[in-house]
C-alpha positions in Angstrom: 64.0 122.8 246.4 66.4 124.6 244.1 66.7 123.2 240.6 69.6 123.8 238.2 68.9 126.3 235.5 70.6 125.3 232.3 71.1 129.0 231.4 72.6 129.6 234.8 75.0 126.6 234.7 75.9 126.9 231.0 77.5 130.1 229.6 77.2 129.2 225.9 74.7 127.4 223.6 77.1 124.4 223.3 77.4 124.3 227.1 73.6 124.6 227.2 73.3 121.5 225.0 75.8 119.7 227.1 73.8 120.4 230.2 70.5 119.7 228.5 71.9 116.3 227.7 72.8 115.9 231.3 69.3 116.9 232.3 67.8 114.4 229.9 69.8 111.6 231.6 68.2 112.6 234.9 64.7 112.7 233.4 65.0 109.5 231.4 66.5 107.5 234.2 64.0 108.9 236.7 66.6 110.0 239.1 65.9 112.1 242.2 66.4 115.9 241.9 69.8 117.1 243.1 70.4 117.1 246.8 70.3 120.5 248.7 73.9 121.1 249.5 75.9 122.8 246.7 78.7 120.2 247.1 76.3 117.4 246.6 74.8 119.1 243.5 78.2 119.6 242.1 79.1 116.0 242.7 76.0 114.9 240.9 76.7 117.2 237.9 80.3 115.8 237.8 78.8 112.3 237.5 76.6 113.3 234.6 79.6 115.0 233.0 81.7 111.9 233.2 79.1 110.0 231.3 78.6 112.9 228.8 82.3 113.0 228.0 81.8 109.7 226.2 79.9 111.6 223.6 82.6 114.2 223.0 85.8 112.1 223.2 87.0 109.3 220.9 89.0 106.4 222.0 91.2 104.3 219.7 90.0 100.8 219.0 93.2 99.6 220.6 91.7 100.6 223.9 89.5 97.5 223.9 90.5 93.9 223.9 87.6 92.9 221.6 84.2 94.0 220.4 82.5 92.8 223.6 84.9 94.6 226.0 83.1 97.0 228.3 83.7 100.7 228.5 85.3 101.2 231.9 84.9 104.3 234.1 87.2 104.1 237.1 87.1 106.0 240.4 90.4 106.2 242.2 90.5 107.2 245.9 87.4 108.3 247.9 84.1 107.6 246.1 82.4 110.9 246.6 79.7 109.9 244.0 78.1 107.3 246.3 75.7 105.4 244.0 74.9 108.3 241.8 77.5 107.5 239.1 76.2 104.0 238.9 72.6 105.3 238.5 73.7 107.7 235.7 75.3 105.0 233.6 72.9 102.2 234.4 71.8 100.5 231.1 73.8 103.0 229.1 76.3 102.1 226.4 79.2 103.7 224.5 79.3 102.6 220.9 77.4 99.4 221.8 79.7 98.7 224.7 78.1 98.3 228.2 79.6 100.7 230.8 81.3 99.2 233.8 82.4 101.2 236.9 85.4 100.1 238.9 86.5 101.5 242.2 90.2 101.6 243.2 91.7 102.6 246.6 95.3 102.4 245.2 97.2 102.4 241.9 97.0 99.0 240.2 97.7 97.9 236.6 93.9 98.0 236.0 93.9 101.8 236.6 95.6 102.2 233.2 93.0 100.0 231.5 90.1 102.4 232.2 88.8 104.6 229.5 87.8 107.3 231.9 89.6 107.5 235.3 88.3 110.0 237.9 90.9 110.6 240.6 89.5 112.1 243.8 91.2 115.3 244.8 92.2 113.8 248.2 94.2 110.9 246.6 97.7 111.3 247.9 99.7 109.9 244.9 98.3 112.1 242.1 101.6 112.5 240.2 102.1 108.7 240.2 98.7 108.1 238.8 99.3 110.5 235.9 102.7 108.9 235.3 101.1 105.4 235.3 98.5 106.5 232.7 100.8 108.7 230.6 100.7 107.8 226.9 97.7 105.6 227.3 94.2 106.3 226.0 92.9 107.0 229.5 90.9 110.2 230.0 92.2 111.3 233.4 89.7 113.6 235.3 90.0 115.1 238.7 88.8 118.1 240.8 92.3 118.6 242.3 93.4 122.2 242.0 96.7 121.5 240.2 95.6 118.5 238.2 96.1 119.9 234.7 99.4 121.6 235.8 100.6 118.1 236.8 99.7 116.8 233.2 96.3 115.5 234.0 93.9 115.8 231.1 90.7 117.3 232.4 89.9 119.1 235.7 86.6 120.1 237.2 86.5 123.4 239.1 83.9 125.9 240.4 84.0 129.5 239.1 81.2 132.0 240.0 79.1 129.2 241.4 79.2 127.2 238.2 81.0 123.9 237.5 83.6 124.4 234.8 86.1 122.1 233.0 89.7 122.8 232.1 91.6 120.7 229.5 95.3 120.2 229.1 95.6 119.8 225.3 99.2 118.7 225.5 98.3 115.8 227.8 95.4 114.9 225.6 97.6 114.8 222.5 100.0 112.3 224.2 97.1 110.0 225.2 95.7 109.2 221.7 92.3 110.5 222.6 90.3 112.6 220.2 88.6 115.5 221.8 85.6 117.1 220.0 85.9 120.8 219.1 82.5 121.2 220.8 84.0 120.1 224.2 87.0 122.3 223.6 84.7 125.3 223.1 83.0 125.0 226.4 86.3 124.3 228.3 89.0 126.5 229.6 92.3 125.5 227.9 95.2 124.9 230.3 98.2 127.1 229.5 101.5 126.4 231.4 
């Protein structure tokens, strides 16, 4: 079985710490090692990254109805994570808020109430999703090739066999989210 090497995945010490954090989630939760196919491994790493983004991004208090409101991660379109995303966030909290995962097959008002919204690359109405979350404190994430070009905030992509992230800072600024400089250092910055 092939195991991810942090030095192979991560190109910098900050990226290494980010991946080490991801590896710790796997160890602490007792999850299975990554599946054999590269696509399955990438999907599992994306799930861990979605959780880890909570440590590098700040949401305004206005994002939540009250102190007991959960932190919501939404998945729009095909659920390529299976149960893996649920396993990653099980019993985890973000600033003392329990994490809830919601799955959507279409754009609903609830989509704009998520703190993180992963949009599957096969979802047909990508521009409409971005428009419906524009100006809201929703971290939109996708693996669609043109996601950041369409004003999405964060895009996963593979380069040289490694999972990378690209951030659209202009879209981030309009959302009210605060992105840590540590995350910006390991990301590619989208330039129109």
